[in-house]
N, C-alpha and C positions, 0 to 999 in steps of 0.2 A: 527496816533493818536494823537491828541491835549491831551496838559495837562488836559481839563476839562472831555476828556473821557479815562483818565487814570484809568486802574481799580483797585477797593481796595485791598490791599494785601488779603485780606480772601477769594477771590477768587480762591486762590491755595491751602487754607488747605486743602480742600477735598481732592486733589489729584487724581490721577489715575491709577486704579489699572493695575500693571503688567508694569507700564513707568519705565525703567529703567534709565531716566536722567531728573535730576531736569529740564534741558532746555526745554527738551521736556512738559513739566506741565509749563513751558511761556511763550511758541511761539507763542502764539494767543493773548498775551497779552501786548506784547512791540514791538515797531517801528522794522521790520527788521536790520536795519542801529545800533542799538545799542543790539541787539541777538547776532551780529557777535564779535561785544566788550568783552561779558561776557565770560571768559573759562568755559570748559567742567568740570574739574576735581576741587577738593580741599581738604583741608586739614583734618582732626580730628582728634582734641586732647583730650584726655577721650569724654567728652562729650560737646566738643563745636568746632566748623567747621569756618575754618579759610579758606576763598575764596580771591583770587588778583583781587579786581572789581578796574577798572580805574574810575577816576575819572569821567568821561561822563556818567557812567554808576551808580554812586551812587542814583540819584533819584528815581532808581526803584531797588535799594538794598533791599527795604522789599520783595519786589515780589520776587527775588531771595532768600535772608533767608530764606520764607516763603515754601519756593518750598522744600531748601534743608532739614526744616524739615521733612514736608509732607513726605519724601520719607528715613526719618534715625529718628527711633522711639526712638532710643537714646541718641540722639543730643539735648541740651536743651537751645544752646544756639549759634550764627554765627555772626561771624564779619566780615569785609570787611578789609583786611590786607594790608600796603601803605608800602615805603621804610623803610629798616632797619638804625635805626637811632643812634649818640653815639655811647660813647665806651662799652656801654652796649650790643651792636647791639639789640636792642628792637625795634620791629616792631608797626608800629603806626595802631591802632586799632581802626575801625569804627565800633559800636552797629547797625546791621540791621536787626535784629530778634532774638526771645527768650526774657531766663532771659538774664538782666544786669549782667555777672561777669566776671570775670577773671582769677579767680580760678578753676582747676582741677584736677583731678587724672588720669593720662594716666597709661595704662598697654603694655607692654612689655615683654611676654615668660614669664608672669606671675607675671613681674615683676611690683610694684606700684612707679610711678613718680609724684610725687605733683608737681603741674607746676603752674607759674602765669605769664599770656602770657603778662597780659600790663606792667609787671617791669622787666622779666627774657626774655631770649634768649631761644625757643627749637623748633626742628624739628625731628616729626616724623618720616621722610625720611629715616631717619639714624640710624633706629632701627637696621635692617641686619646690616650695618657696627657694628654698637658698639657689637652684637653677634660679629660678627668674633675676632676684635681685643680682646676681655675678653676670646674666645677660645685659645688665643694664650697664656695667662697667665698661667706660673703653681704654684702650692700651694707653698706657702711658699715665692713668689720673692715679691720685694717692686716696685711697680708702682708710678709714679710722673704722675696724671692729672693734668697740670700748668692751665688752661684752663675749668675747670669743670662746667661752667655755675650751671644749676639744678641738676648736677651729672649723666646724662643717662649711661657714659662710667662707671664712678665708680660703682655705683648700678650693671649693668651687671659683673660687677668683682667681687665686695665681693659677689654678692648671687649665685654665683656660683662657686669660686675659693677661696683657704682659705689662702690669701694671703693682703698683707698691702697696704692700698691707701694714698694718700696724696692729697688730694681735695682741688683745689686752686679755687678763682675766686675775683673780685675786686668787683662782682658785690653782697653787702649785702644780694639782695632780692634773688639770683639766690642761697648763701648759706643755706640761712634761709628755700629756698625749700627742696635742700638738706637734711638738718635735720629732716626734716618736714618724707621726703621718706623713713630715716634710721627708725625713728619710723615708719612708715604703713607696712616696712620690718622686724621688728626688728627677727619674727619667721623663715627669710629663709635665712639669715643673714651669710655664714659663714666665711669671713675675718673681718678684721679691719680697721678702716678709720677715719682718722682725718681728719675736715674742717678747712679750711682757709681762710680767708677774706682779701688777700693782693698783691698788688704790685706784679707782674711777675718777674721782673726782681730784687726786693728787696726781694724777697722766693729765689729767686736761687742764689744771692749773699750771703744769709745768712747760703746757706748747707756749710759745709763742708766736702770733701772728698767725693769717688766714691761709694756714697748710694746705687743707684737705679740702676734694673732689665731693666726695661723699662718705656719712659715717652709718656705721652698723645699731643699733640702738637695742639687741635683742636681750631688754629685762623686763619682760611686761609688769612684774609688778614695778617696777621703780624708775621705769625709762624717763617719765616728763621730769622724773627730777632733777635730773644729767643734760635735759634737754640744752637749757640756756648754753649753757658753758658748751657743749657742741658746738652748736651753731658758730657762739664766738671765733671761733677755731675754723669755721667752713668758708672758704672762696665765694665771692658773688659769684650764684647763682647753684652752689652747693646741694646737695640734697642731706637729708637725714631722715632713714629709714627707719619710724618708732613704732615700735610693738608693744600693743597695750592692752588689756583684758577686758570685755564690755560686753553688752549683752545687746547694742544694734551699734549700725554705723555714725550715727549720730552721735549717741554717747562717747565713742571712741573719738573722732573729731574735737568735740567740746574738750575731752579730756587733755586734750594734745593741746589746743587753743587756749584753754583758760592758762596755760602755761606761760605761754609766748606769745606777744605779739607783733602783729605787721609781718609776717609772713605769709611766703604764697602757701599754699596746699595745694599737693599734685595728688595722685591715687588715694585712694583710700579701699582696702582688700580683706573681708574675711578669710583668714588661713590657715586656722585650725579651730576644730571645738575643745573648749575651754575643760565646762562645766556644764551641766543643765541649764539654757540659756545663757549663756555662756561663750564668749571666743575671744582669741587670740586676731587683733586685725594689726596691720600695719598702716600706720599712714607715715604718708611723706611731707616733710617739709622744706620748702625750698628755699633757700636765702636768695635775698633781694638784695 
């Protein structure tokens, strides 16, 4: 198909009744070699769809985006996502269809999470993991969410448990999102949260004593770097939920155990596909 014969993006807006895949809507509108490069799945955050499109496909981004809109009546904007960049783990975004905005309200188990996808990282695929960790928090416990981001772990905890959470993130855009989420969930919040915008090491060094029952280290590329100091501020029997990237469970364990010694290991769980043959694991380290 030549550029001159490339279809108008409105060609897919009428949709095809009963079609379950957006690729089925565009299969006759793009070259076969291009179609093969387009992934079958995409994420939906609030009313914004995110799809990983290779650069070679971006010329057809409008077709892809409008096909997604045609099949998802609650989606208002579609973005192609690139690599995660910078210290704030923000994904590169290219607008391809619908409204041109990046802020939305995402819901998990009835909890409202305010997200600004342009300025803060958020992964909707971790919703089950967030619920699992929150379910292990006991009323009255003190929890440190060291890399809270927009606060999904924190929100799951304080909306289900009468616990205290110290939620920290270096990205002030992320902590602003968390503060907005607290307002949105005011009627269902059971616990207490303090939101801090600080460097993680500075925060850890400022805490005196073994105060916390649990800590969440959701920074898979660097979590082990902060693990030792985090364990220092946990109570005896406290648990550090440490997230790492590895190919196997044994590799994940070794990454953590090479960092700290003489601690008990709890559950090690594969929680998310990260890249071909690489996964995100949660390793629980228990302070003796």
